[in-house]
N, C-alpha and C positions, 0 to 999 in steps of 0.2 A: 941534164936536169934543168938547166937554164932555158932550153928550148921548150920543155914541157910547161914551165911556169908562164912563159910568154904566150903559149898556145891557149892556156886556160884563161889568162887575162883577156886575150883577144876574143875568145869565144864568149866570155861573160859580157864584155863590152858590146859585142855584136848583138847579143841577146837583149840587153837593156836598151839599146838604141832601136833594134829592129822590132821588138815586141809591141811598143806603142804604135809604130808605123803600121803594123799589121792590123791593129785594132781599129784604125781609122780607114783601112782599105775597103772594108765591106760593111758599112753601117747598116743596121737593120732597125726598122721602126717597130715598136711594140705599142699596142694600145690596150688599155684596160677595158674590160667589158663594162658598159654603162649599166648602172643598177636599174632594174625594172620594177622592183617592189621593195617594200620596207625591210623584208627579211634579208635582202642582199646587203643591207647596210649594217646588219647586226651579227656579224661573224664572231664567234667566241675565239679567244686567244688562250691556248692551253686549257681549254675546258671552262674558262671563266667568261661568263657572258658580260656584255657591256652594261653600264648602268641605265642606258636608255632602251633596253630590250622591250619590244612591244610598243614603242613610241616613234619609231623611225618611219618616215614617209619619203617618197621620191617626188620631187617637184622640179620640173625642167631638167630632168636627168641628173639631179644632184640629191644626195641624201640630206634630209633635214629632220629635226626632232619636232614632233607635233606637240604643241602646248595645249593647255586646257581650252576647250571650246573648238579645237580644230578637228578635222575629220581624218581618220586613219585610212590606209589603203583598203581595208575590208569594208569601208562604208560607215563604220561606227564612229561616233564623235567621243572625244575624251572630256569628261568633266573634271573638275578640280580634285575631287576625292579619288577618282580613278587614276589620275596622273600621280598624285602623291603615293597611292598604294603601289602602283607599278614601280616607281623609283625606289620606294622603301623595300619592296620585295627584291628588287634587283641588287640593292646594296647588301641586304641580308644574304642573298645568294652568293655574292662576291666574297663576303666574309666567311661563309661556310665552306666555299671552295678553297679559300686560303687556309682554313683550319684543316681541311683534308690533306692539303699538301704538307702542312706542318706535321700532321700526324704521321704521314708517310715518311717524312724526314726522321721522326723519332723512331720509327720501326728500323730504319737503316742505322741510326745511331745505336739502338739497342743491339742490333746484330753485330755491329763493330765491337761494342763492349763485350758481347758474348764470345766473339772470335779471339779477342785479345785478353780474355780473362785468364787463360791458362789454367793453373791449378788453384786459383784463388776462388773459393766457393762464395765469398761475399760479393765479389764482382759479378760472378755468373748469376747469382740470385738477383742482384740489382739489374742486370741486363734483362733477365726474364720479366721482371716487374715493368721495366721500361717498355719492352715489346708488348706485353699484355695491356698496359694502360694506353699505349699508342693505338693498338688494334681496337680497343673499346672506343676511343675517341674517333677513330676512322669510321667505325660503324655508326656512331651517333651522327657524325657529320654527313655521311651518305644518306641516312634516314632523314635528316633535317633538310638537305638539298632536295630530296624527293618530295617532301611535304611542301616546301616553298614552290617547287615547280608545279605541284598539283594545284595549289591555291592560285598560282599565276595562270594556269590553264583555265580555271573556273572564272577568273576575272575577265579573261579573254584578251 
């Protein structure tokens, strides 16, 4: 038994010393692709668009946000009202997407209540109401996000 313990300790020690050495043995270079247009800078995270969607431009290979009076990649210039509308619509879109995630969380919560309700009819009824209200909220959120994206598409 003592021999087995020593073997395990030696193997673990060899692994913790050898593994970092192997990671330095063959370094590889990785390069990110340089952005070529503004949409390359506006990638959504978990379906949530950035607050500067529609305002990103690429200058000297770097992503920048176009302010009022500057020209976008499509050749259009942004006036102050258009800049404010785009930022406002993006913030509304972020809020609605967050509301959609919250509604989905309530659907899961209602399902958990339903599963753990057992023979308690009041808890099962409460779970059904939670799920129904969450689904209504989810539908309203999806419809509102669609409307905001439609208005954003019209503004350009």
